[in-house]
FILO-437056 format. One record per residue (C-alpha): residue in one letter; x, y, z. Coordinates in steps of 0.25 Angstrom, whole numbers, padded with zeros to 4 digits, always signed. Layout:
residues N
AXYZ;...
This chain:
residues 934
X+0486+0453+0386;X+0489+0466+0394;X+0502+0474+0395;X+0506+0482+0407;X+0517+0491+0413;X+0517+0498+0426;X+0525+0511+0431;X+0535+0502+0438;X+0539+0495+0425;X+0540+0509+0419;X+0550+0513+0429;X+0558+0500+0429;X+0558+0501+0414;X+0564+0515+0414;X+0575+0511+0424;X+0579+0500+0413;X+0579+0510+0402;X+0592+0515+0397;X+0595+0530+0400;X+0583+0531+0408;X+0582+0543+0418;X+0579+0541+0432;X+0566+0545+0436;X+0558+0547+0450;X+0551+0534+0447;X+0560+0522+0447;X+0553+0509+0449;X+0559+0495+0452;X+0547+0486+0452;X+0538+0482+0440;X+0527+0477+0449;X+0517+0486+0456;X+0518+0485+0471;X+0506+0484+0479;X+0511+0488+0493;X+0498+0492+0500;X+0484+0489+0498;X+0471+0495+0505;X+0457+0498+0503;X+0452+0512+0501;X+0438+0517+0502;X+0441+0530+0495;X+0429+0539+0493;X+0431+0553+0488;X+0445+0554+0493;X+0454+0563+0485;X+0468+0569+0487;X+0469+0584+0488;X+0478+0590+0477;X+0491+0595+0482;X+0490+0607+0472;X+0479+0616+0470;X+0470+0613+0458;X+0467+0622+0446;X+0456+0632+0450;X+0445+0632+0439;X+0437+0645+0437;X+0424+0645+0430;X+0419+0657+0423;X+0404+0653+0425;X+0398+0642+0434;X+0394+0633+0422;X+0400+0620+0416;X+0406+0627+0403;X+0414+0637+0412;X+0419+0625+0420;X+0423+0617+0408;X+0431+0629+0403;X+0438+0632+0416;X+0442+0617+0416;X+0450+0618+0403;X+0464+0619+0409;X+0461+0607+0417;X+0458+0599+0405;X+0472+0603+0399;X+0478+0595+0411;X+0471+0582+0409;X+0484+0575+0404;X+0490+0575+0418;X+0486+0569+0432;X+0478+0581+0438;X+0487+0584+0450;X+0495+0597+0452;X+0507+0589+0458;X+0511+0576+0451;X+0514+0570+0465;X+0499+0571+0469;X+0492+0558+0468;X+0479+0557+0461;X+0469+0549+0469;X+0458+0541+0461;X+0446+0537+0468;X+0438+0526+0461;X+0427+0515+0462;X+0418+0508+0452;X+0405+0501+0452;X+0404+0487+0446;X+0392+0489+0437;X+0393+0475+0430;X+0400+0462+0430;X+0401+0458+0415;X+0408+0445+0416;X+0420+0437+0418;X+0429+0430+0408;X+0436+0419+0415;X+0445+0415+0404;X+0450+0429+0402;X+0450+0432+0417;X+0442+0444+0415;X+0431+0451+0423;X+0421+0461+0415;X+0414+0472+0423;X+0408+0485+0421;X+0412+0496+0431;X+0408+0511+0434;X+0421+0517+0437;X+0423+0530+0445;X+0436+0538+0448;X+0438+0551+0455;X+0451+0559+0456;X+0455+0574+0458;X+0460+0583+0447;X+0469+0594+0454;X+0468+0603+0441;X+0454+0607+0443;X+0445+0613+0454;X+0434+0623+0453;X+0423+0631+0461;X+0410+0624+0459;X+0402+0637+0461;X+0410+0644+0451;X+0409+0634+0441;X+0395+0630+0444;X+0398+0615+0446;X+0406+0606+0455;X+0409+0595+0444;X+0409+0594+0429;X+0409+0582+0419;X+0420+0582+0409;X+0426+0573+0398;X+0436+0563+0404;X+0447+0567+0394;X+0447+0581+0400;X+0454+0576+0413;X+0465+0567+0418;X+0459+0553+0421;X+0467+0543+0429;X+0471+0531+0422;X+0464+0521+0432;X+0463+0507+0426;X+0459+0494+0430;X+0471+0485+0430;X+0463+0472+0427;X+0456+0479+0414;X+0458+0470+0402;X+0450+0477+0391;X+0445+0490+0387;X+0434+0497+0394;X+0421+0496+0385;X+0412+0503+0394;X+0405+0516+0388;X+0415+0528+0390;X+0412+0540+0400;X+0419+0552+0395;X+0416+0562+0407;X+0422+0564+0421;X+0417+0573+0433;X+0426+0584+0437;X+0423+0591+0451;X+0426+0605+0456;X+0437+0599+0466;X+0444+0592+0455;X+0438+0578+0457;X+0436+0570+0445;X+0426+0559+0444;X+0427+0549+0432;X+0417+0537+0430;X+0416+0528+0419;X+0411+0514+0416;X+0421+0503+0413;X+0419+0489+0408;X+0431+0481+0414;X+0437+0469+0408;X+0446+0465+0420;X+0456+0454+0422;X+0452+0445+0434;X+0459+0433+0439;X+0446+0424+0440;X+0445+0412+0448;X+0434+0403+0443;X+0438+0390+0451;X+0424+0390+0458;X+0416+0394+0445;X+0404+0396+0444;X+0404+0400+0459;X+0416+0409+0458;X+0419+0423+0464;X+0429+0432+0456;X+0437+0443+0462;X+0442+0452+0451;X+0451+0465+0453;X+0450+0478+0447;X+0463+0486+0450;X+0461+0501+0448;X+0474+0509+0446;X+0481+0520+0438;X+0487+0514+0426;X+0499+0523+0425;X+0500+0532+0437;X+0507+0527+0450;X+0501+0528+0464;X+0508+0542+0466;X+0500+0547+0455;X+0487+0540+0456;X+0480+0533+0468;X+0467+0526+0467;X+0457+0525+0478;X+0443+0519+0480;X+0431+0528+0480;X+0421+0519+0486;X+0421+0508+0495;X+0421+0494+0489;X+0408+0491+0496;X+0401+0502+0490;X+0407+0498+0476;X+0402+0484+0478;X+0388+0489+0483;X+0386+0499+0471;X+0391+0489+0461;X+0381+0478+0465;X+0370+0489+0465;X+0373+0494+0451;X+0377+0481+0444;X+0368+0477+0433;X+0374+0464+0427;X+0369+0452+0434;X+0377+0442+0426;X+0386+0430+0430;X+0394+0438+0441;X+0390+0444+0454;X+0398+0455+0461;X+0401+0452+0476;X+0410+0463+0480;X+0421+0473+0476;X+0433+0476+0485;X+0445+0485+0483;X+0459+0485+0486;X+0469+0496+0486;X+0484+0494+0481;X+0492+0506+0486;X+0506+0509+0480;X+0512+0511+0494;X+0525+0518+0493;X+0527+0515+0479;X+0517+0526+0473;X+0527+0530+0462;X+0528+0515+0457;X+0514+0509+0460;X+0500+0511+0455;X+0489+0513+0465;X+0478+0502+0463;X+0464+0500+0468;X+0459+0486+0466;X+0444+0482+0466;X+0441+0467+0468;X+0427+0463+0462;X+0421+0450+0467;X+0411+0443+0458;X+0403+0430+0460;X+0398+0422+0448;X+0384+0418+0448;X+0384+0403+0447;X+0369+0400+0444;X+0371+0399+0429;X+0383+0389+0430;X+0376+0381+0441;X+0363+0379+0432;X+0371+0377+0419;X+0383+0370+0423;X+0383+0363+0437;X+0369+0358+0437;X+0369+0351+0423;X+0383+0346+0426;X+0377+0340+0439;X+0366+0334+0432;X+0375+0327+0422;X+0385+0322+0432;X+0373+0316+0440;X+0368+0309+0428;X+0382+0303+0426;X+0382+0299+0441;X+0369+0292+0440;X+0373+0285+0427;X+0381+0275+0436;X+0368+0269+0440;X+0366+0264+0425;X+0369+0249+0425;X+0381+0247+0415;X+0377+0233+0412;X+0364+0238+0406;X+0366+0252+0402;X+0376+0258+0393;X+0381+0268+0403;X+0393+0272+0395;X+0384+0279+0384;X+0376+0286+0395;X+0388+0292+0401;X+0395+0296+0388;X+0382+0303+0384;X+0382+0310+0398;X+0397+0314+0396;X+0393+0320+0382;X+0382+0328+0388;X+0391+0333+0400;X+0402+0337+0390;X+0392+0344+0381;X+0386+0351+0393;X+0400+0356+0398;X+0404+0361+0384;X+0391+0369+0382;X+0392+0375+0396;X+0407+0378+0394;X+0404+0393+0391;X+0399+0394+0406;X+0412+0388+0411;X+0424+0398+0414;X+0436+0397+0405;X+0450+0400+0412;X+0464+0396+0412;X+0466+0400+0426;X+0458+0390+0434;X+0448+0378+0432;X+0434+0381+0438;X+0429+0371+0447;X+0417+0369+0439;X+0425+0365+0427;X+0432+0355+0435;X+0419+0349+0440;X+0414+0348+0426;X+0427+0341+0421;X+0426+0331+0433;X+0411+0328+0430;X+0415+0325+0416;X+0427+0317+0421;X+0418+0309+0430;X+0408+0307+0418;X+0419+0302+0410;X+0425+0293+0421;X+0411+0287+0423;X+0410+0284+0408;X+0423+0277+0408;X+0419+0269+0420;X+0407+0265+0413;X+0415+0261+0401;X+0423+0252+0411;X+0411+0246+0417;X+0405+0243+0404;X+0418+0236+0399;X+0418+0228+0412;X+0404+0224+0411;X+0406+0219+0396;X+0420+0214+0396;X+0424+0210+0410;X+0422+0195+0407;X+0434+0195+0398;X+0443+0203+0408;X+0454+0197+0416;X+0451+0195+0431;X+0450+0208+0440;X+0464+0211+0445;X+0466+0209+0460;X+0469+0224+0463;X+0456+0228+0456;X+0448+0217+0464;X+0454+0223+0477;X+0453+0238+0474;X+0441+0239+0466;X+0432+0227+0469;X+0435+0227+0484;X+0439+0241+0488;X+0432+0250+0478;X+0420+0240+0478;X+0418+0242+0493;X+0420+0257+0492;X+0409+0258+0482;X+0400+0247+0489;X+0402+0237+0478;X+0408+0225+0485;X+0414+0213+0477;X+0405+0201+0476;X+0408+0189+0484;X+0415+0177+0476;X+0404+0167+0481;X+0394+0175+0473;X+0402+0175+0461;X+0405+0160+0461;X+0390+0157+0462;X+0387+0166+0451;X+0397+0159+0442;X+0393+0145+0445;X+0383+0142+0435;X+0392+0147+0423;X+0403+0138+0429;X+0393+0126+0430;X+0388+0128+0415;X+0403+0129+0410;X+0407+0116+0417;X+0395+0108+0412;X+0398+0113+0398;X+0412+0109+0399;X+0409+0095+0404;X+0399+0091+0393;X+0404+0085+0380;X+0398+0085+0366;X+0384+0081+0365;X+0386+0067+0359;X+0395+0064+0372;X+0384+0067+0382;X+0377+0057+0390;X+0377+0042+0389;X+0372+0035+0376;X+0359+0031+0382;X+0354+0044+0386;X+0342+0050+0380;X+0342+0060+0369;X+0334+0070+0377;X+0344+0070+0388;X+0355+0073+0377;X+0347+0084+0371;X+0345+0090+0385;X+0360+0090+0388;X+0363+0096+0374;X+0353+0107+0378;X+0360+0109+0391;X+0373+0111+0384;X+0368+0121+0375;X+0361+0129+0386;X+0374+0128+0394;X+0382+0133+0382;X+0373+0145+0380;X+0373+0148+0395;X+0389+0148+0395;X+0389+0157+0383;X+0379+0167+0389;X+0387+0167+0402;X+0400+0169+0395;X+0393+0182+0388;X+0385+0187+0400;X+0391+0180+0412;X+0402+0186+0422;X+0414+0179+0428;X+0420+0183+0441;X+0431+0192+0434;X+0420+0199+0426;X+0412+0202+0438;X+0424+0208+0445;X+0427+0217+0434;X+0412+0221+0433;X+0412+0224+0448;X+0425+0233+0446;X+0417+0241+0436;X+0405+0243+0445;X+0414+0247+0457;X+0421+0258+0448;X+0407+0262+0443;X+0402+0264+0458;X+0415+0271+0462;X+0414+0281+0451;X+0400+0283+0455;X+0404+0286+0469;X+0415+0296+0464;X+0404+0303+0455;X+0396+0305+0468;X+0408+0310+0475;X+0412+0320+0464;X+0398+0326+0463;X+0397+0328+0478;X+0411+0335+0479;X+0421+0339+0468;X+0433+0346+0475;X+0443+0352+0465;X+0454+0362+0465;X+0460+0369+0453;X+0472+0378+0454;X+0473+0391+0446;X+0484+0395+0436;X+0493+0407+0435;X+0493+0420+0427;X+0498+0428+0415;X+0503+0443+0411;X+0510+0454+0403;X+0517+0468+0404;X+0523+0479+0395;X+0531+0492+0397;X+0538+0500+0386;X+0549+0510+0389;X+0555+0521+0380;X+0567+0529+0382;X+0575+0539+0374;X+0589+0544+0378;X+0587+0558+0373;X+0585+0571+0381;X+0571+0576+0384;X+0564+0589+0383;X+0564+0596+0397;X+0550+0601+0401;X+0549+0613+0410;X+0537+0614+0420;X+0531+0628+0424;X+0527+0621+0438;X+0529+0608+0445;X+0515+0603+0442;X+0508+0593+0432;X+0501+0604+0424;X+0514+0611+0421;X+0521+0598+0418;X+0509+0595+0408;X+0511+0608+0402;X+0526+0606+0400;X+0523+0593+0393;X+0513+0598+0383;X+0524+0600+0372;X+0528+0586+0374;X+0514+0581+0372;X+0514+0588+0358;X+0526+0579+0355;X+0518+0566+0358;X+0517+0562+0343;X+0532+0560+0341;X+0542+0550+0348;X+0548+0557+0360;X+0562+0559+0356;X+0570+0571+0353;X+0578+0564+0342;X+0571+0554+0332;X+0584+0546+0332;X+0582+0543+0347;X+0576+0530+0350;X+0565+0528+0360;X+0568+0516+0369;X+0556+0507+0372;X+0557+0496+0383;X+0546+0486+0384;X+0541+0477+0395;X+0528+0471+0397;X+0520+0463+0407;X+0508+0455+0402;X+0497+0461+0409;X+0490+0473+0404;X+0498+0486+0402;X+0508+0492+0392;X+0518+0502+0397;X+0527+0511+0389;X+0539+0520+0393;X+0547+0529+0384;X+0554+0542+0385;X+0549+0555+0380;X+0560+0564+0376;X+0551+0576+0374;X+0549+0578+0389;X+0557+0579+0402;X+0555+0588+0414;X+0560+0591+0428;X+0552+0584+0438;X+0554+0595+0449;X+0550+0606+0439;X+0538+0599+0434;X+0534+0593+0448;X+0534+0578+0443;X+0542+0568+0436;X+0531+0562+0429;X+0517+0565+0424;X+0506+0556+0418;X+0500+0561+0405;X+0491+0556+0394;X+0498+0546+0384;X+0492+0553+0372;X+0501+0566+0375;X+0514+0558+0374;X+0521+0550+0363;X+0519+0535+0365;X+0527+0524+0358;X+0520+0515+0348;X+0524+0502+0354;X+0515+0491+0350;X+0513+0476+0352;X+0514+0470+0338;X+0505+0459+0341;X+0494+0468+0346;X+0481+0464+0338;X+0470+0472+0345;X+0467+0486+0351;X+0472+0488+0365;X+0459+0488+0373;X+0465+0490+0387;X+0461+0502+0395;X+0467+0515+0391;X+0477+0522+0400;X+0480+0537+0395;X+0492+0541+0403;X+0507+0540+0403;X+0518+0544+0413;X+0528+0555+0408;X+0541+0556+0417;X+0550+0568+0418;X+0561+0561+0411;X+0553+0558+0398;X+0549+0544+0401;X+0534+0541+0398;X+0528+0529+0404;X+0515+0524+0397;X+0507+0512+0400;X+0494+0506+0395;X+0486+0493+0396;X+0486+0485+0383;X+0478+0473+0380;X+0486+0466+0370;X+0479+0457+0359;X+0491+0451+0352;X+0493+0441+0341;X+0501+0428+0345;X+0505+0416+0337;X+0499+0405+0345;X+0503+0390+0345;X+0492+0382+0350;X+0497+0368+0346;X+0498+0364+0361;X+0485+0371+0365;X+0481+0372+0377;X+0495+0370+0382;X+0501+0380+0373;X+0510+0391+0376;X+0509+0404+0367;X+0521+0414+0365;X+0515+0427+0360;X+0523+0440+0357;X+0521+0454+0360;X+0530+0463+0351;X+0532+0478+0356;X+0538+0488+0346;X+0535+0502+0341;X+0526+0501+0329;X+0532+0512+0321;X+0545+0517+0327;X+0558+0509+0323;X+0570+0506+0330;X+0577+0519+0328;X+0565+0526+0336;X+0561+0516+0347;X+0569+0505+0354;X+0561+0495+0362;X+0567+0487+0373;X+0563+0478+0385;X+0564+0483+0399;X+0560+0471+0408;X+0565+0457+0406;X+0555+0447+0401;X+0556+0439+0414;X+0552+0451+0422;X+0540+0454+0412;X+0536+0439+0413;X+0537+0440+0428;X+0529+0453+0429;X+0518+0448+0420;X+0515+0435+0428;X+0514+0443+0440;X+0504+0454+0436;X+0495+0445+0427;X+0481+0445+0433;X+0473+0437+0422;X+0474+0421+0423;X+0469+0417+0410;X+0472+0406+0400;X+0486+0410+0397;X+0498+0410+0406;X+0511+0418+0404;X+0523+0410+0404;X+0534+0417+0397;X+0539+0430+0391;X+0551+0434+0382;X+0555+0446+0374;X+0564+0449+0362;X+0568+0462+0355;X+0567+0462+0340;X+0571+0473+0329;X+0561+0471+0318;X+0565+0477+0304;X+0555+0485+0296;X+0552+0485+0281;X+0560+0498+0279;X+0573+0494+0286;X+0571+0499+0300;X+0569+0491+0313;X+0560+0492+0325;X+0561+0486+0338;X+0552+0476+0345;X+0551+0468+0358;X+0543+0455+0357;X+0538+0449+0370;X+0534+0434+0369;X+0524+0430+0379;X+0522+0415+0382;X+0509+0411+0388;X+0504+0397+0391;X+0489+0393+0390;X+0483+0388+0403;X+0478+0374+0398;X+0469+0370+0410;X+0456+0375+0403;X+0458+0367+0391;X+0463+0355+0398;X+0450+0355+0406;X+0440+0359+0395;X+0447+0351+0383;X+0457+0341+0387;X+0451+0334+0399;X+0437+0333+0393;X+0443+0328+0380;X+0451+0318+0387;X+0439+0313+0395;X+0432+0310+0382;X+0443+0304+0375;X+0445+0295+0387;X+0431+0291+0387;X+0432+0287+0372;X+0445+0279+0376;X+0438+0271+0387;X+0426+0269+0378;X+0434+0258+0371;X+0431+0250+0384;X+0416+0249+0381;X+0413+0235+0375;X+0408+0238+0361;X+0399+0225+0362;X+0390+0230+0373;X+0391+0245+0372;X+0389+0255+0361;X+0402+0261+0361;X+0400+0268+0348;X+0389+0277+0354;X+0397+0280+0366;X+0409+0285+0357;X+0400+0293+0348;X+0394+0300+0360;X+0408+0303+0365;X+0413+0308+0352;X+0400+0317+0351;X+0404+0323+0365;X+0419+0325+0361;X+0415+0332+0349;X+0405+0342+0356;X+0416+0344+0366;X+0426+0348+0356;X+0417+0357+0349;X+0413+0365+0361;X+0427+0365+0366;X+0432+0371+0353;X+0432+0385+0359;X+0444+0381+0368;X+0452+0376+0356;X+0461+0386+0349;X+0458+0389+0335;X+0470+0392+0326;X+0475+0389+0311;X+0489+0388+0315;X+0490+0374+0322;X+0481+0364+0328;X+0482+0362+0343;X+0486+0349+0349;X+0473+0350+0357;X+0464+0350+0345;X+0472+0338+0339;X+0470+0330+0352;X+0455+0333+0352;X+0453+0329+0337;X+0461+0316+0340;X+0452+0313+0352;X+0440+0315+0343;X+0446+0307+0332;X+0449+0295+0341;X+0435+0296+0347;X+0429+0295+0332;X+0439+0283+0329;X+0435+0276+0342;X+0420+0277+0338;X+0423+0272+0324;X+0431+0260+0330;X+0419+0257+0339;X+0409+0257+0328;X+0419+0247+0321;X+0420+0238+0333;X+0405+0238+0335;X+0403+0234+0321;X+0413+0223+0322;X+0406+0218+0335;X+0392+0218+0329;X+0394+0214+0314;X+0407+0206+0314;X+0400+0192+0313;X+0396+0196+0299;X+0409+0200+0294;X+0419+0193+0286;X+0431+0187+0292;X+0442+0197+0297;X+0452+0199+0285;X+0466+0194+0287;X+0473+0207+0288;X+0463+0212+0298;X+0465+0199+0306;X+0481+0201+0305;X+0482+0216+0307;X+0470+0218+0317;X+0468+0205+0325;X+0483+0201+0326;X+0491+0214+0325;X+0482+0225+0331;X+0476+0215+0340;X+0489+0212+0347;X+0493+0226+0347;X+0480+0230+0355;X+0481+0217+0364;X+0469+0210+0357;X+0475+0198+0350;X+0466+0189+0342;X+0459+0177+0350;X+0464+0163+0346;X+0454+0156+0338;X+0453+0143+0346;X+0448+0151+0358;X+0437+0157+0349;X+0433+0143+0344;X+0431+0138+0358;X+0422+0149+0361;X+0413+0148+0349;X+0408+0134+0345;X+0404+0130+0331;X+0389+0133+0330;X+0387+0125+0316;X+0393+0112+0323;X+0384+0114+0335;X+0371+0115+0326;X+0375+0103+0317;X+0376+0094+0330;X+0363+0099+0335;X+0356+0095+0321;X+0363+0081+0320;X+0358+0078+0334;X+0344+0083+0331;X+0344+0074+0318;X+0348+0061+0326;X+0338+0064+0337;X+0327+0066+0327;X+0326+0051+0324;X+0326+0047+0339;X+0311+0049+0343;X+0307+0038+0333;X+0316+0027+0340;X+0317+0031+0355;X+0308+0036+0366;X+0294+0041+0367;X+0288+0052+0359;X+0288+0062+0370;X+0303+0060+0372;X+0306+0062+0357;X+0298+0075+0357;X+0306+0080+0370;X+0319+0076+0363;X+0315+0084+0351;X+0312+0097+0359;X+0325+0096+0366;X+0333+0095+0353;X+0325+0107+0347;X+0328+0115+0360;X+0343+0110+0359;X+0344+0115+0345;X+0338+0129+0349;X+0348+0130+0360;X+0360+0126+0351;X+0356+0136+0341;X+0355+0147+0352;X+0368+0143+0357;X+0374+0144+0343;X+0368+0158+0342;X+0374+0163+0355;X+0387+0158+0351;X+0387+0165+0338;X+0382+0178+0345;X+0392+0178+0356;X+0403+0171+0350;X+0404+0175+0336;X+0413+0169+0325;X+0428+0171+0323;X+0427+0182+0312;X+0418+0190+0320;X+0427+0189+0332;X+0439+0194+0324;X+0431+0206+0319;X+0427+0209+0333;X+0442+0208+0337;X+0446+0217+0326;X+0436+0228+0332;X+0442+0226+0346;X+0456+0227+0341;X+0453+0240+0334;X+0446+0245+0347;X+0458+0242+0355;X+0467+0248+0345;X+0459+0262+0345;X+0459+0261+0360;X+0474+0260+0361;X+0475+0272+0351;X+0466+0280+0360;X+0474+0277+0372;X+0487+0281+0365;X+0481+0294+0360;X+0476+0298+0373;X+0489+0295+0380;X+0497+0302+0370;X+0488+0314+0370;X+0488+0315+0386;X+0503+0314+0386;X+0504+0325+0375;X+0494+0334+0382;X+0501+0333+0396;X+0515+0335+0389;X+0511+0348+0382;X+0504+0353+0395;X+0516+0351+0403;X+0525+0356+0393;X+0517+0369+0392;X+0520+0372+0407;X+0534+0369+0406;X+0536+0379+0395;X+0538+0393+0399;
């Protein structure tokens, strides 16, 4: 967080102070006005001084003599080097971009390494190069006045090696050069990542001085800067420099209010080869595999397990490659959406495969296809995907054999009633043999055969399969998308101090800055004490802030006052260390201020001091992340004097919080994870342990998290996986290994949670709802896997179980069964389906015993042998018939256990649907409510 104030706020704040004297600089606007803009190619241009410079006389033509002659100039390093305060100091600058160190998309920062150069004229010095033996000399920077030129977008301290020296030339020209490691804010647009081009701005201006004091110009053309930067750049990393352009913001007629600025626009392009090789090509391979998996026949291959394994692999691939993807709360990159759509298509194809498998396995028990599905899917979509509906004549011919067999079986009576009495035994055995064959055929056709309704449902599934295949090809060919960026966030501070006591009047010997500096030296000696003539006088402090980057303080120094006409100026800039500065602190500050240092302050003729400096605030805040990532945080910034009590310093607020909030939103440049939504302020009087009070103004900053990144990277993939597990209940457990499918899904979800753990907040205060939701999803997945194992066990081993206990029959089969729309089947229906195998076998044995005596009484020997062979074949077919009935039909106890498993399966499915519905409604409600809160 950064805090900022400008000279405009200072003047407005002074106007609102009680008993403030009118000065020559009364401003009415808080915002900087940029009235004019233009490009300057400035090379070696300097404004001539209006007054003559101090002549330096050297006793000898050597460097020690020159250094000794320059001593009077060093004593005036505290003030701007002009003989007349109305003279503007022109600063010429350029830089060489030595290296692009990186980009932080989430923090919206650009890291660069610059070689900076400044030139300006020091009017206090000039010498004869022949007399002094040299036309230039290198001296420590702290011996001279140095302009407070800063980069507005600078967000951290300069960690480059310090360079202590500057060059001073005989005509008063000063050349200052130093390396700078710039961590600058940049509004990054990563929509086209990794093929993105970023345009970052570095704005150079004086931090304190207005345009009438300091103007800044370009010392080299932008083309030369670009050419030189490309020539010397040594880093060949992720980013490539395209060009550097400049733009000059002129103050126009408001030079006494605005600050002169020079902006450099740096265009860099990301080298995309790494991302193409590591992200796009593997993703295209996996999506192509999923596309060709549509060619796997679902009747013969467990396509669902294949697709589930593919989704697991794709999810792990994305999560491992997550470090390569940019993270930002501003805009969703197109490649992130592409990956999400690929995952969504994979999930959709898996769900469609589950539907196809369900239709192939259970369509015989479905009701007829509704009319609208026949028209829309079978006719319209079938024609669209080149799968027309089969003609009715073909279906009738296919079903005719089954109908004939069924009719013949219905017309035949019991074995003892068939045929006339005189018929031979062989003919009766053949008819008995035919009946057994017909029964076996009917049973097999019931198990494997297809009715007209079943064929239509299967055709619906194949049409949906072909349609999704076509959509897959269309998506891979072209994937249009548009994502809109979000908005911005900021903060600003100024402090004002005022004392109503009379000031000391200063007398200047001449109307120029050196004489004013000399008259101020007694005041500088009083800098250790609070600037009041009477200790009972309170120093009034007014505070405003804009959330952006700079802290401004204004107070009145009663030790100083001068006549602007006598001293030649109504203000002067001097080093901050020469004045008393109030100890106003932010109580929540938890780290050293690492913002760039600004050394100067404005001192006005009426005793007002205007001081501003950038502050990078790392403050403590009690965060409530229960509704993460849709949370709104309310953090406080408490301003007070650290040691002075109420009787010494009074703190007040100048601007209203509405004005501060409005200005903050206007000036903010970084668009990160958080959005500023509100600002309030309250004034407190806090007691101390020894009975006295101190004043404090506390600002409450409300920020809202931009949840898009978390929705895309956490919620949507989690919802995809939980939906897959929900629809996996449609897989028939008799023909598909559903437990293996669910185990693979749980493995993928566990890996997903472990790798996404960095996105989740860590706190010992409260558990976020998001963590609870993800844990419940994992718990339901495990419960569905355990239930699948139970159902599979009942299907395979229930024939050997004891009968269902009475309490299970009542509670599960009757109560829960009706609750989930699976009532128990009536027993008479079951008896008609499964015949009594013991009775059948006894009939076969008795008939065989009677016929065993027949060969001795009737017919020739050959007929008797043929009859015996027919009876033996009939017994084998009857035994085979009984085994088929036992395998496919089962007994009543086994069917009850299987029904118990199906009821538990349906009950868990309903609980799953209820959980997902409640979760989605809660998430949407919390998300919408966070945007309605301000």
